[in-house]
C-alpha positions as CSV (number, residue, x, y, z in Angstrom):
1,X,279.6,287.9,-36.9
2,X,281.3,284.9,-38.5
3,X,279.7,282.4,-40.9
4,X,279.8,279.8,-38.2
5,X,278.0,282.1,-35.8
6,X,275.3,282.7,-38.3
7,X,274.9,279.0,-39.0
8,X,274.6,278.3,-35.2
9,X,272.1,281.2,-34.8
10,X,270.1,279.7,-37.7
11,X,270.2,276.3,-36.0
12,X,269.1,277.8,-32.7
13,X,266.1,279.3,-34.4
14,X,265.1,276.0,-35.8
15,X,265.5,274.3,-32.5
16,X,263.3,277.0,-30.9
17,X,260.7,276.3,-33.6
18,X,260.9,272.6,-32.9
19,X,260.4,273.2,-29.2
20,X,257.5,275.6,-29.9
21,X,255.7,273.0,-32.1
22,X,256.3,270.3,-29.5
23,X,254.9,272.3,-26.6
24,X,252.1,274.1,-28.5
25,X,251.1,271.9,-31.5
26,X,248.9,273.7,-34.0
27,X,247.5,270.5,-35.6
28,X,246.9,268.3,-32.6
29,X,243.5,266.8,-32.2
30,X,241.0,264.6,-34.0
31,X,238.6,265.2,-36.8
32,X,235.0,264.0,-37.0
33,X,234.4,261.5,-39.8
34,X,237.8,261.7,-41.4
35,X,238.5,259.9,-44.7
36,X,241.9,259.0,-43.4
37,X,242.3,257.5,-39.9
38,X,245.6,255.8,-39.6
39,X,248.2,255.2,-36.9
40,X,251.8,254.0,-36.6
41,X,254.6,253.7,-34.2
42,X,258.3,253.5,-33.8
43,X,258.8,250.6,-31.4
44,X,262.5,251.4,-31.1
45,X,261.9,254.5,-29.1
46,X,258.1,254.4,-28.3
47,X,256.9,257.2,-30.6
48,X,253.3,257.0,-31.8
49,X,251.4,259.1,-34.3
50,X,247.7,258.8,-35.2
51,X,246.7,260.9,-38.2
52,X,243.2,262.0,-39.1
53,X,242.5,263.8,-42.4
54,X,239.6,264.9,-44.6
55,X,240.0,264.7,-48.3
56,X,238.1,266.6,-51.1
57,X,238.9,266.6,-54.8
58,X,242.1,264.7,-54.2
59,X,243.5,267.2,-51.7
60,X,244.1,267.1,-47.9
61,X,241.5,269.6,-46.7
62,X,242.4,269.3,-43.0
63,X,244.7,267.1,-41.0
64,X,245.2,266.6,-37.3
65,X,247.1,264.1,-35.2
66,X,247.3,262.6,-31.8
67,X,250.6,261.2,-30.6
68,X,253.2,260.7,-27.9
69,X,256.9,260.4,-28.0
70,X,260.0,262.4,-28.3
71,X,260.1,266.1,-29.2
72,X,261.3,265.4,-32.7
73,X,258.6,262.9,-33.6
74,X,255.8,265.1,-32.3
75,X,257.1,268.5,-33.6
76,X,257.8,266.8,-37.0
77,X,254.2,265.6,-37.1
78,X,252.9,269.1,-36.3
79,X,255.2,270.9,-38.8
80,X,254.7,268.4,-41.6
81,X,250.9,268.3,-41.2
82,X,250.8,272.1,-41.3
83,X,252.9,272.0,-44.5
84,X,250.8,269.4,-46.3
85,X,247.4,270.8,-45.5
86,X,245.8,271.7,-48.8
87,X,248.2,269.6,-50.9
88,X,247.2,267.0,-53.5
89,X,247.5,263.4,-52.3
90,X,249.8,262.6,-55.2
91,X,252.2,265.3,-54.1
92,X,252.2,264.1,-50.5
93,X,253.0,260.6,-51.7
94,X,256.2,261.9,-53.3
95,X,257.6,263.5,-50.1
96,X,260.5,261.9,-48.3
97,X,262.7,262.4,-45.2
98,X,264.7,265.2,-47.0
99,X,261.5,267.3,-47.1
100,X,261.0,266.8,-43.4
101,X,264.6,267.8,-42.7
102,X,264.2,270.9,-44.8
103,X,261.1,271.8,-42.9
104,X,262.9,271.2,-39.6
105,X,266.0,273.1,-40.7
106,X,268.3,270.6,-39.1
107,X,270.3,267.6,-40.1
108,X,269.1,264.6,-38.1
109,X,271.4,262.0,-36.6
110,X,270.7,258.6,-38.1
111,X,269.1,257.4,-34.8
112,X,266.6,260.3,-35.0
113,X,265.5,259.9,-38.7
114,X,262.8,257.3,-37.8
115,X,261.4,259.7,-35.2
116,X,261.1,262.5,-37.7
117,X,259.8,260.3,-40.5
118,X,257.1,258.6,-38.5
119,X,254.4,261.2,-39.3
120,X,255.1,261.0,-43.0
121,X,255.0,257.2,-43.0
122,X,251.7,257.3,-41.2
123,X,250.0,259.8,-43.6
124,X,251.3,258.0,-46.7
125,X,250.0,254.7,-45.4
126,X,246.7,256.4,-44.6
127,X,246.5,257.8,-48.1
128,X,247.2,254.3,-49.6
129,X,244.5,252.8,-47.4
130,X,242.0,255.6,-48.4
131,X,242.7,255.2,-52.1
132,X,242.4,251.4,-51.9
133,X,238.9,251.8,-50.3
134,X,237.8,253.9,-53.3
135,X,238.6,251.1,-55.8
136,X,235.7,248.9,-56.5
137,X,236.4,245.2,-56.6
138,X,234.8,243.1,-59.3
139,X,232.9,240.1,-58.1
140,X,234.5,236.7,-59.0
141,X,232.8,234.8,-61.8
142,X,229.8,232.8,-60.6
143,X,229.5,234.8,-57.3
144,X,226.5,237.0,-56.8
145,X,224.6,235.4,-59.7
146,X,221.5,233.4,-59.6
147,X,221.9,229.8,-60.6
148,X,218.3,229.4,-61.8
């Protein structure tokens, strides 16, 4: 078997994995009372992902998604969310499209990068929203005080 044959065989295995995650997602669904509840879309091609996650001690304890769109967007969400379950929020915030491409095992054409990246964008924005809720805002001077 040639080097090219092995590379093609490897690519075929990754394509099979993508199709399997698209047809039978392991992380599809919703969570009751999630700390993270965020959605996003890719209006260019109509992909949508809604992420639900529970957080404990700064880690993603569980993560599920609902979505619709192309096979790459939905399989990427399933594969990524399987990968980040149990990770620290700070570690997830550092991930980028290269991480998703490594998980997928394929190089994406430029037009497909946004499809694969959507689930990462959604969870990172959800984390940002979650963390901003935890910060207490100080009242402005003069507000909330009695003027007596």
